[in-house]
C-alpha positions as CSV (number, residue, x, y, z in Angstrom):
1,M,-12.1,-25.5,3.8
2,R,-11.0,-22.9,1.1
3,T,-13.4,-21.7,-1.4
4,T,-13.0,-20.5,-5.1
5,R,-15.3,-18.0,-6.4
6,V,-15.0,-17.1,-10.1
7,L,-15.9,-13.6,-11.1
8,R,-16.1,-12.6,-14.6
9,V,-15.3,-9.0,-15.4
10,N,-15.6,-7.2,-18.8
11,P,-12.0,-5.8,-19.1
12,H,-13.7,-2.8,-21.1
13,E,-16.1,-1.7,-18.4
14,P,-15.2,-3.5,-14.9
15,E,-18.1,-3.8,-12.6
16,R,-17.2,-1.9,-9.5
17,E,-18.8,-4.6,-7.2
18,A,-16.6,-7.3,-8.6
19,I,-13.5,-5.3,-8.3
20,A,-14.4,-4.2,-4.6
21,E,-15.1,-8.0,-3.9
22,A,-11.7,-8.9,-5.2
23,A,-10.0,-6.0,-3.1
24,E,-11.8,-7.3,0.0
25,V,-10.4,-10.7,-0.6
26,I,-6.9,-9.4,-0.7
27,R,-7.5,-7.1,2.4
28,A,-8.6,-10.2,4.3
29,G,-5.3,-11.9,3.5
30,G,-6.6,-13.9,0.6
31,L,-5.4,-14.6,-3.1
32,V,-6.7,-13.3,-6.2
33,A,-6.0,-14.7,-9.7
34,F,-6.3,-12.3,-12.6
35,P,-5.5,-12.4,-16.6
36,T,-2.7,-10.3,-17.5
37,E,-1.4,-9.9,-21.3
38,T,0.3,-13.2,-21.3
39,V,-0.4,-15.1,-18.4
40,Y,-2.6,-15.5,-15.2
41,G,-1.3,-13.5,-12.3
42,L,-1.9,-14.3,-8.4
43,G,-2.2,-11.4,-6.3
44,A,-2.2,-10.7,-2.6
45,D,-1.3,-8.2,-0.3
46,A,2.4,-8.0,-0.3
47,L,2.8,-6.6,3.3
48,N,0.8,-9.8,4.6
49,E,3.3,-12.5,5.5
50,R,0.7,-15.3,5.5
51,A,-0.7,-14.3,2.1
52,V,2.8,-14.1,0.8
53,R,3.6,-17.7,2.1
54,R,0.4,-18.7,0.6
55,I,1.4,-17.6,-3.0
56,F,4.7,-19.6,-2.6
57,E,2.6,-22.7,-1.3
58,V,0.0,-22.4,-4.1
59,K,2.4,-22.1,-6.9
60,G,4.9,-24.6,-5.4
61,R,7.5,-21.9,-5.9
62,P,10.9,-22.5,-3.8
63,P,11.4,-19.8,-1.0
64,D,14.7,-18.7,-3.0
65,N,12.7,-17.5,-5.9
66,P,11.2,-14.0,-5.2
67,I,8.0,-12.9,-6.2
68,I,7.1,-9.6,-8.1
69,V,5.5,-6.6,-6.1
70,H,3.9,-4.1,-8.1
71,V,3.6,-0.8,-6.5
72,A,1.3,2.2,-7.3
73,D,3.9,4.9,-7.3
74,K,7.7,5.5,-6.8
75,D,7.5,6.4,-3.3
76,S,6.1,3.2,-2.5
77,I,9.3,1.6,-3.4
78,Y,11.1,3.3,-0.5
79,L,8.6,1.9,1.9
80,L,9.2,-1.7,0.7
81,A,12.9,-2.0,-0.2
82,A,15.6,-2.3,2.1
83,E,18.1,-0.4,-0.5
84,V,17.5,1.2,-3.8
85,P,20.9,1.2,-5.6
86,P,21.9,4.2,-7.7
87,A,21.5,2.1,-10.9
88,A,17.9,1.2,-9.8
89,E,17.1,5.0,-9.3
90,E,18.3,5.9,-12.5
91,L,16.2,3.3,-14.3
92,I,13.2,4.4,-12.3
93,S,13.8,8.0,-13.4
94,R,14.2,7.1,-17.0
95,F,11.3,4.5,-17.3
96,W,8.7,5.0,-14.7
97,P,6.0,4.2,-15.5
98,G,6.4,1.8,-18.1
């Protein structure tokens, strides 16, 4: 049985312990829900196939509707993408981060 744990985090002074706990859940292949500016996001390790499948399952998302993967820096894109077209390179150089 899966359990849900709710951690309340002060957005202005996030508690390190709560962030560390959420990071451990992600490292273990679990999912973490978190608020964004407009909606709640669902986070997981994008390199963990089981975790990604779980996101699709939980959201009821069809497999042909891709999910967003956030990366820490530009170099990470080349580790994840099969191809980065020249138009994307231009946008990356002009607008990263942002």
